[in-house]
N, C-alpha and C positions, 0 to 999 in steps of 0.2 A: 480531424476529429471535431465534432460539433461542440460548440460552446454551451455550457450549462447556464440556465437562466438563474438569476439571482434568487428568485423564489425557491427553486429547487435546491440550490446550495444552502439557503437558510433552513429549509425543511430538514435536510440531512444533518446540518449542524445542530439544530434544535433537538432532533431525535437522538443524536449521539450524546448530547449533553444529559439527557434524562433516562436513556435506556442502556444499561450495562451490556446486555446481550448484543444489542446493535453495535455498540463500540467494539466489542470483541470480534464480531463478524467483519466489521470494516478492517480491523487490523489483520485478521486472518486472511481476508481476501487480498489485502495489500501484500502480505508476505508470500502468498501463493503466486501472485502476479510477478513478484521479483524473481522467484524460483523459475517461473516459466519464461522469463526474459521479456515480459510485457511491462516495460518500464513506464510507458505513458500511463497505463492503467494504474500501476502501483503509485505513481506520483499523485494522481488525482485522489486515490483512496487515502494516502498518507496525509494529504492536505486536509481532506474532510475529517479525518481522525483527529488531527492536531487542532483544527478549528472547533471540533466538538468536545475537546477535552481541555487541555491546559492552555492552549493558544501558543502562538509563535514566540511571544516574548519569553515565556517561562521555559519552553522547550529549548529555545536558542541559548538562554543562559546555562541550562543544564548540559548542553552538548558543546558549549564553547563556540557558538556561531551567533552572528547577529541575526535578529529576526528577518531582516531583509535578505540576508544571504540564504537562509533556509527557504524563504518564499521563492527566491530565484531558483534555488536548487530543485525545488519541487514544482516549479512553474512549467508551462507548456514547452518552453525551449530549454529548460534546465537539463543539465547533464552531470548528475552527481557522480563523484568518483566512489569506488567501492568503500574506502575508509569512511567517508562521510555518510554514505547510505547505510552501511552496516552499523556505524556508531549511533546513528539516529534510531534505527530499528531496534538495536540492543536496548537503548534507553527506553523506548516506548514499551517494549516487552516488560522490562523491569517495573516500570510504573503501573502497567496493567496487571502485573502479577501473573504473567503467562510466559511460557517458553515454547517456541516453535522448533520442531525438528523436521528434517527432510527424510522422507522414506522413498526408496527407489521402488517403482512398480513398472511392470511391462507397459509399453505404450499401447494406447487404444488405437484402433484403425483410424478414427477421425482425427487423432492427434498426429498421425503420420501423413494425413492428407491423401492417402490412397488405401485401397483394400488389399489385404493379403491375397495372393493367388489361391484360387480354390484348388482343392486336391483333385487329382485325376480320378475319373470314375472307373 
């Protein structure tokens, strides 16, 4: 995965700090990435969200983790366990005043990586 430049990270952080809809979008995308199993994407988005809102010090205190531990957990090589990841996302949802639910939908062709066989003529 390509590293993000500092300027880009700062731009995301600054926009998240001033734009509630952007913050909600970051958190929504992070949660969708978790559900899809795209944990590297989810970790990046969660880091951006935390940096643009309360910061790691405050979130760490709230979830009972040191800021460094949270940063490692959401770092490139981080591998959070389910309890830590869902504890963190539960807290972030509560603070944002949102609740996410999972809805089952049929997979799209592009999600399967292959096309359905066409019907015989």
